[in-house]
N, CA, C and O atoms as CSV, one atom per row, in Angstrom:
chain,resi,resn,atom,element,x,y,z
A,1,UNK,N,N,3.721,-2.729,-24.298
A,1,UNK,CA,C,2.892,-2.856,-23.124
A,1,UNK,C,C,2.233,-4.229,-23.173
A,1,UNK,O,O,1.877,-4.723,-24.242
A,2,UNK,N,N,2.080,-4.818,-22.033
A,2,UNK,CA,C,1.540,-6.162,-21.901
A,2,UNK,C,C,0.264,-6.122,-21.067
A,2,UNK,O,O,0.211,-5.466,-20.027
A,3,UNK,N,N,-0.744,-6.818,-21.525
A,3,UNK,CA,C,-1.961,-6.985,-20.730
A,3,UNK,C,C,-1.948,-8.389,-20.169
A,3,UNK,O,O,-1.661,-9.340,-20.897
A,4,UNK,N,N,-2.249,-8.541,-18.900
A,4,UNK,CA,C,-2.279,-9.866,-18.310
A,4,UNK,C,C,-3.471,-9.996,-17.380
A,4,UNK,O,O,-4.024,-9.003,-16.908
A,5,UNK,N,N,-3.850,-11.226,-17.128
A,5,UNK,CA,C,-4.964,-11.539,-16.246
A,5,UNK,C,C,-4.512,-12.605,-15.266
A,5,UNK,O,O,-3.658,-13.431,-15.589
A,6,UNK,N,N,-5.075,-12.588,-14.082
A,6,UNK,CA,C,-4.730,-13.589,-13.074
A,6,UNK,C,C,-5.964,-13.883,-12.232
A,6,UNK,O,O,-6.876,-13.065,-12.119
A,7,UNK,N,N,-5.965,-15.049,-11.659
A,7,UNK,CA,C,-7.008,-15.415,-10.701
A,7,UNK,C,C,-6.374,-15.377,-9.325
A,7,UNK,O,O,-5.328,-15.986,-9.097
A,8,UNK,N,N,-7.011,-14.660,-8.405
A,8,UNK,CA,C,-6.483,-14.502,-7.056
A,8,UNK,C,C,-7.498,-14.998,-6.044
A,8,UNK,O,O,-8.706,-14.901,-6.258
A,9,UNK,N,N,-6.998,-15.526,-4.948
A,9,UNK,CA,C,-7.850,-15.958,-3.839
A,9,UNK,C,C,-7.660,-14.975,-2.688
A,9,UNK,O,O,-6.623,-14.318,-2.595
A,10,UNK,N,N,-8.648,-14.876,-1.822
A,10,UNK,CA,C,-8.516,-13.967,-0.676
A,10,UNK,C,C,-7.347,-14.359,0.232
A,10,UNK,O,O,-6.993,-15.532,0.347
A,11,UNK,N,N,-6.765,-13.352,0.867
A,11,UNK,CA,C,-5.716,-13.623,1.856
A,11,UNK,C,C,-6.271,-14.576,2.906
A,11,UNK,O,O,-7.428,-14.465,3.314
A,12,UNK,N,N,-5.446,-15.498,3.332
A,12,UNK,CA,C,-5.873,-16.444,4.358
A,12,UNK,C,C,-6.529,-17.700,3.817
A,12,UNK,O,O,-6.921,-18.575,4.588
A,13,UNK,N,N,-6.653,-17.799,2.491
A,13,UNK,CA,C,-7.203,-19.024,1.912
A,13,UNK,C,C,-6.264,-20.168,2.269
A,13,UNK,O,O,-5.052,-20.047,2.087
A,14,UNK,N,N,-6.797,-21.270,2.770
A,14,UNK,CA,C,-5.921,-22.390,3.155
A,14,UNK,C,C,-5.037,-22.850,1.991
A,14,UNK,O,O,-5.491,-22.918,0.848
A,15,UNK,N,N,-3.789,-23.159,2.286
A,15,UNK,CA,C,-2.819,-23.559,1.264
A,15,UNK,C,C,-3.311,-24.758,0.455
A,15,UNK,O,O,-3.110,-24.806,-0.758
A,16,UNK,N,N,-3.944,-25.710,1.103
A,16,UNK,CA,C,-4.430,-26.900,0.393
A,16,UNK,C,C,-5.463,-26.501,-0.670
A,16,UNK,O,O,-5.471,-27.058,-1.768
A,17,UNK,N,N,-6.323,-25.548,-0.345
A,17,UNK,CA,C,-7.332,-25.095,-1.303
A,17,UNK,C,C,-6.673,-24.313,-2.437
A,17,UNK,O,O,-7.033,-24.494,-3.600
A,18,UNK,N,N,-5.727,-23.460,-2.119
A,18,UNK,CA,C,-5.008,-22.698,-3.133
A,18,UNK,C,C,-4.296,-23.639,-4.101
A,18,UNK,O,O,-4.331,-23.433,-5.314
A,19,UNK,N,N,-3.654,-24.669,-3.561
A,19,UNK,CA,C,-2.949,-25.640,-4.404
A,19,UNK,C,C,-3.922,-26.391,-5.302
A,19,UNK,O,O,-3.639,-26.602,-6.481
A,20,UNK,N,N,-5.059,-26.793,-4.759
A,20,UNK,CA,C,-6.069,-27.514,-5.540
A,20,UNK,C,C,-6.603,-26.624,-6.657
A,20,UNK,O,O,-6.712,-27.064,-7.801
A,21,UNK,N,N,-6.936,-25.377,-6.333
A,21,UNK,CA,C,-7.416,-24.442,-7.353
A,21,UNK,C,C,-6.372,-24.230,-8.446
A,21,UNK,O,O,-6.700,-24.243,-9.633
A,22,UNK,N,N,-5.127,-24.036,-8.051
A,22,UNK,CA,C,-4.063,-23.802,-9.016
A,22,UNK,C,C,-3.909,-25.008,-9.937
A,22,UNK,O,O,-3.769,-24.845,-11.149
A,23,UNK,N,N,-3.932,-26.207,-9.380
A,23,UNK,CA,C,-3.795,-27.425,-10.166
A,23,UNK,C,C,-4.926,-27.569,-11.176
A,23,UNK,O,O,-4.684,-27.865,-12.346
A,24,UNK,N,N,-6.152,-27.362,-10.729
A,24,UNK,CA,C,-7.308,-27.546,-11.610
A,24,UNK,C,C,-7.408,-26.444,-12.673
A,24,UNK,O,O,-7.743,-26.718,-13.826
A,25,UNK,N,N,-7.121,-25.226,-12.288
A,25,UNK,CA,C,-7.152,-24.119,-13.253
A,25,UNK,C,C,-6.064,-24.317,-14.296
A,25,UNK,O,O,-6.295,-24.121,-15.489
A,26,UNK,N,N,-4.878,-24.706,-13.844
A,26,UNK,CA,C,-3.784,-24.965,-14.774
A,26,UNK,C,C,-4.151,-26.097,-15.725
A,26,UNK,O,O,-3.885,-26.003,-16.924
A,27,UNK,N,N,-4.752,-27.156,-15.217
A,27,UNK,CA,C,-5.169,-28.270,-16.057
A,27,UNK,C,C,-6.133,-27.790,-17.141
A,27,UNK,O,O,-6.012,-28.174,-18.304
A,28,UNK,N,N,-7.084,-26.954,-16.754
A,28,UNK,CA,C,-8.048,-26.436,-17.716
A,28,UNK,C,C,-7.418,-25.528,-18.746
A,28,UNK,O,O,-7.707,-25.643,-19.938
A,29,UNK,N,N,-6.556,-24.623,-18.301
A,29,UNK,CA,C,-5.917,-23.689,-19.233
A,29,UNK,C,C,-4.987,-24.383,-20.218
A,29,UNK,O,O,-4.839,-23.941,-21.357
A,30,UNK,N,N,-4.365,-25.464,-19.780
A,30,UNK,CA,C,-3.407,-26.162,-20.627
A,30,UNK,C,C,-4.034,-27.300,-21.433
A,30,UNK,O,O,-3.345,-27.956,-22.213
A,31,UNK,N,N,-5.325,-27.536,-21.252
A,31,UNK,CA,C,-6.010,-28.541,-22.069
A,31,UNK,C,C,-5.909,-28.116,-23.528
A,31,UNK,O,O,-6.092,-26.940,-23.840
A,32,UNK,N,N,-5.625,-29.047,-24.416
A,32,UNK,CA,C,-5.418,-28.676,-25.821
A,32,UNK,C,C,-6.530,-27.808,-26.414
A,32,UNK,O,O,-6.232,-26.836,-27.108
A,33,UNK,N,N,-7.787,-28.126,-26.164
A,33,UNK,CA,C,-8.887,-27.344,-26.748
A,33,UNK,C,C,-8.890,-25.916,-26.211
A,33,UNK,O,O,-9.082,-24.968,-26.971
A,34,UNK,N,N,-8.678,-25.760,-24.911
A,34,UNK,CA,C,-8.670,-24.422,-24.309
A,34,UNK,C,C,-7.467,-23.625,-24.788
A,34,UNK,O,O,-7.584,-22.451,-25.139
A,35,UNK,N,N,-6.324,-24.269,-24.797
A,35,UNK,CA,C,-5.103,-23.589,-25.222
A,35,UNK,C,C,-5.208,-23.149,-26.683
A,35,UNK,O,O,-4.788,-22.047,-27.037
A,36,UNK,N,N,-5.773,-24.019,-27.531
A,36,UNK,CA,C,-5.956,-23.685,-28.944
A,36,UNK,C,C,-6.918,-22.517,-29.117
A,36,UNK,O,O,-6.653,-21.607,-29.903
A,37,UNK,N,N,-8.028,-22.534,-28.393
A,37,UNK,CA,C,-9.017,-21.451,-28.475
A,37,UNK,C,C,-8.397,-20.130,-28.031
A,37,UNK,O,O,-8.546,-19.107,-28.699
A,38,UNK,N,N,-7.710,-20.162,-26.913
A,38,UNK,CA,C,-7.086,-18.934,-26.400
A,38,UNK,C,C,-6.012,-18.429,-27.351
A,38,UNK,O,O,-5.919,-17.225,-27.587
A,39,UNK,N,N,-5.203,-19.321,-27.900
A,39,UNK,CA,C,-4.166,-18.917,-28.857
A,39,UNK,C,C,-4.802,-18.274,-30.089
A,39,UNK,O,O,-4.266,-17.314,-30.641
A,40,UNK,N,N,-5.944,-18.806,-30.514
A,40,UNK,CA,C,-6.658,-18.223,-31.639
A,40,UNK,C,C,-7.144,-16.819,-31.362
A,40,UNK,O,O,-7.340,-16.030,-32.286
A,41,UNK,N,N,-7.338,-16.503,-30.097
A,41,UNK,CA,C,-7.754,-15.166,-29.682
A,41,UNK,C,C,-6.553,-14.282,-29.350
A,41,UNK,O,O,-6.714,-13.154,-28.884
A,42,UNK,N,N,-5.341,-14.805,-29.595
A,42,UNK,CA,C,-4.132,-14.025,-29.332
A,42,UNK,C,C,-3.656,-14.073,-27.900
A,42,UNK,O,O,-2.873,-13.223,-27.476
A,43,UNK,N,N,-4.119,-15.060,-27.143
A,43,UNK,CA,C,-3.756,-15.169,-25.729
A,43,UNK,C,C,-2.664,-16.214,-25.556
A,43,UNK,O,O,-2.794,-17.344,-26.026
A,44,UNK,N,N,-1.597,-15.835,-24.884
A,44,UNK,CA,C,-0.541,-16.776,-24.530
A,44,UNK,C,C,-0.799,-17.222,-23.090
A,44,UNK,O,O,-0.788,-16.403,-22.171
A,45,UNK,N,N,-1.028,-18.502,-22.900
A,45,UNK,CA,C,-1.311,-19.027,-21.567
A,45,UNK,C,C,-0.009,-19.206,-20.804
A,45,UNK,O,O,0.925,-19.850,-21.281
A,46,UNK,N,N,0.036,-18.624,-19.610
A,46,UNK,CA,C,1.149,-18.823,-18.691
A,46,UNK,C,C,0.519,-19.325,-17.404
A,46,UNK,O,O,-0.060,-18.548,-16.645
A,47,UNK,N,N,0.628,-20.603,-17.162
A,47,UNK,CA,C,0.016,-21.203,-15.973
A,47,UNK,C,C,1.094,-21.323,-14.900
A,47,UNK,O,O,1.716,-22.374,-14.745
A,48,UNK,N,N,1.305,-20.252,-14.175
A,48,UNK,CA,C,2.379,-20.195,-13.190
A,48,UNK,C,C,1.892,-20.623,-11.809
A,48,UNK,O,O,0.704,-20.859,-11.585
A,49,UNK,N,N,2.840,-20.713,-10.906
A,49,UNK,CA,C,2.526,-21.026,-9.513
A,49,UNK,C,C,2.155,-19.724,-8.797
A,49,UNK,O,O,2.424,-18.636,-9.307
A,50,UNK,N,N,1.544,-19.835,-7.628
A,50,UNK,CA,C,1.260,-18.612,-6.857
A,50,UNK,C,C,2.524,-17.793,-6.573
A,50,UNK,O,O,2.482,-16.564,-6.622
A,51,UNK,N,N,3.624,-18.446,-6.281
A,51,UNK,CA,C,4.867,-17.719,-6.000
A,51,UNK,C,C,5.377,-17.000,-7.250
A,51,UNK,O,O,5.857,-15.870,-7.166
A,52,UNK,N,N,5.273,-17.651,-8.403
A,52,UNK,CA,C,5.697,-17.015,-9.652
A,52,UNK,C,C,4.810,-15.820,-9.986
A,52,UNK,O,O,5.302,-14.786,-10.438
A,53,UNK,N,N,3.516,-15.957,-9.766
A,53,UNK,CA,C,2.603,-14.838,-10.004
A,53,UNK,C,C,2.923,-13.678,-9.069
A,53,UNK,O,O,2.931,-12.523,-9.493
A,54,UNK,N,N,3.185,-13.976,-7.818
A,54,UNK,CA,C,3.535,-12.928,-6.854
A,54,UNK,C,C,4.773,-12.167,-7.319
A,54,UNK,O,O,4.795,-10.936,-7.286
A,55,UNK,N,N,5.800,-12.892,-7.750
A,55,UNK,CA,C,7.032,-12.250,-8.214
A,55,UNK,C,C,6.763,-11.405,-9.462
A,55,UNK,O,O,7.282,-10.296,-9.591
A,56,UNK,N,N,5.947,-11.937,-10.380
A,56,UNK,CA,C,5.619,-11.206,-11.607
A,56,UNK,C,C,4.869,-9.923,-11.274
A,56,UNK,O,O,5.183,-8.863,-11.816
A,57,UNK,N,N,3.885,-10.008,-10.391
A,57,UNK,CA,C,3.087,-8.832,-10.040
A,57,UNK,C,C,3.938,-7.769,-9.354
A,57,UNK,O,O,3.796,-6.580,-9.638
A,58,UNK,N,N,4.814,-8.190,-8.456
A,58,UNK,CA,C,5.689,-7.229,-7.777
A,58,UNK,C,C,6.615,-6.516,-8.776
A,58,UNK,O,O,6.812,-5.303,-8.697
A,59,UNK,N,N,7.172,-7.283,-9.706
A,59,UNK,CA,C,8.054,-6.686,-10.716
A,59,UNK,C,C,7.278,-5.737,-11.615
A,59,UNK,O,O,7.781,-4.670,-11.965
A,60,UNK,N,N,6.062,-6.109,-11.993
A,60,UNK,CA,C,5.239,-5.266,-12.849
A,60,UNK,C,C,4.877,-3.956,-12.140
A,60,UNK,O,O,4.917,-2.884,-12.742
A,61,UNK,N,N,4.527,-4.057,-10.861
A,61,UNK,CA,C,4.204,-2.843,-10.103
A,61,UNK,C,C,5.422,-1.943,-9.958
A,61,UNK,O,O,5.301,-0.721,-10.038
A,62,UNK,N,N,6.597,-2.536,-9.744
A,62,UNK,CA,C,7.821,-1.735,-9.627
A,62,UNK,C,C,8.146,-1.044,-10.947
A,62,UNK,O,O,8.508,0.133,-10.968
A,63,UNK,N,N,8.013,-1.784,-12.050
A,63,UNK,CA,C,8.307,-1.220,-13.371
A,63,UNK,C,C,7.390,-0.045,-13.667
A,63,UNK,O,O,7.860,1.031,-14.035
A,64,UNK,N,N,6.083,-0.241,-13.509
A,64,UNK,CA,C,5.144,0.828,-13.842
A,64,UNK,C,C,5.159,1.943,-12.802
A,64,UNK,O,O,4.866,3.095,-13.120
A,65,UNK,N,N,5.496,1.606,-11.572
A,65,UNK,CA,C,5.644,2.647,-10.561
A,65,UNK,C,C,6.756,3.617,-10.932
A,65,UNK,O,O,6.629,4.828,-10.754
A,66,UNK,N,N,7.855,3.059,-11.453
A,66,UNK,CA,C,8.968,3.909,-11.889
A,66,UNK,C,C,8.562,4.783,-13.075
A,66,UNK,O,O,8.927,5.957,-13.131
A,67,UNK,N,N,7.820,4.225,-14.009
A,67,UNK,CA,C,7.352,4.999,-15.167
A,67,UNK,C,C,6.455,6.137,-14.701
A,67,UNK,O,O,6.602,7.275,-15.146
A,68,UNK,N,N,5.534,5.828,-13.811
A,68,UNK,CA,C,4.599,6.833,-13.293
A,68,UNK,C,C,5.355,7.948,-12.571
A,68,UNK,O,O,5.049,9.127,-12.744
A,69,UNK,N,N,6.333,7.569,-11.770
A,69,UNK,CA,C,7.106,8.563,-11.024
A,69,UNK,C,C,7.935,9.430,-11.974
A,69,UNK,O,O,7.945,10.654,-11.845
A,70,UNK,N,N,8.623,8.809,-12.918
A,70,UNK,CA,C,9.467,9.544,-13.859
A,70,UNK,C,C,8.644,10.496,-14.723
A,70,UNK,O,O,9.056,11.625,-14.990
A,71,UNK,N,N,7.484,10.028,-15.150
A,71,UNK,CA,C,6.618,10.858,-16.025
A,71,UNK,C,C,5.758,11.817,-15.214
A,71,UNK,O,O,5.023,12.631,-15.774
A,72,UNK,N,N,5.852,11.717,-13.899
A,72,UNK,CA,C,5.050,12.577,-13.005
A,72,UNK,C,C,3.554,12.469,-13.319
A,72,UNK,O,O,2.835,13.467,-13.368
A,73,UNK,N,N,3.120,11.249,-13.524
A,73,UNK,CA,C,1.701,11.004,-13.812
A,73,UNK,C,C,0.913,11.108,-12.510
A,73,UNK,O,O,1.301,10.532,-11.494
A,74,UNK,N,N,-0.172,11.831,-12.548
A,74,UNK,CA,C,-1.022,12.034,-11.378
A,74,UNK,C,C,-2.463,11.653,-11.743
A,74,UNK,O,O,-2.899,11.876,-12.873
A,75,UNK,N,N,-3.184,11.088,-10.800
A,75,UNK,CA,C,-4.597,10.799,-11.081
A,75,UNK,C,C,-5.391,12.104,-11.141
A,75,UNK,O,O,-5.095,13.056,-10.418
A,76,UNK,N,N,-6.356,12.134,-11.970
A,76,UNK,CA,C,-7.213,13.332,-12.070
A,76,UNK,C,C,-8.309,13.266,-11.032
A,76,UNK,O,O,-9.136,14.175,-10.948
């Protein structure tokens, strides 16, 4: 099982702002000091694009949706 975190912007956020945020966040996450600190905490940094994150999230939801359906997991 994999735990992951992502930063998301509200729907309708202007593309220019989304691109700027992605660039700056990626720069920070990939800075040697930040990357070293996170690696020391067991975190693997994946600084993807919004499109890559969207594809990853959709695949993750499909994978776990199938597990939930097969195992007949229901919320209490």
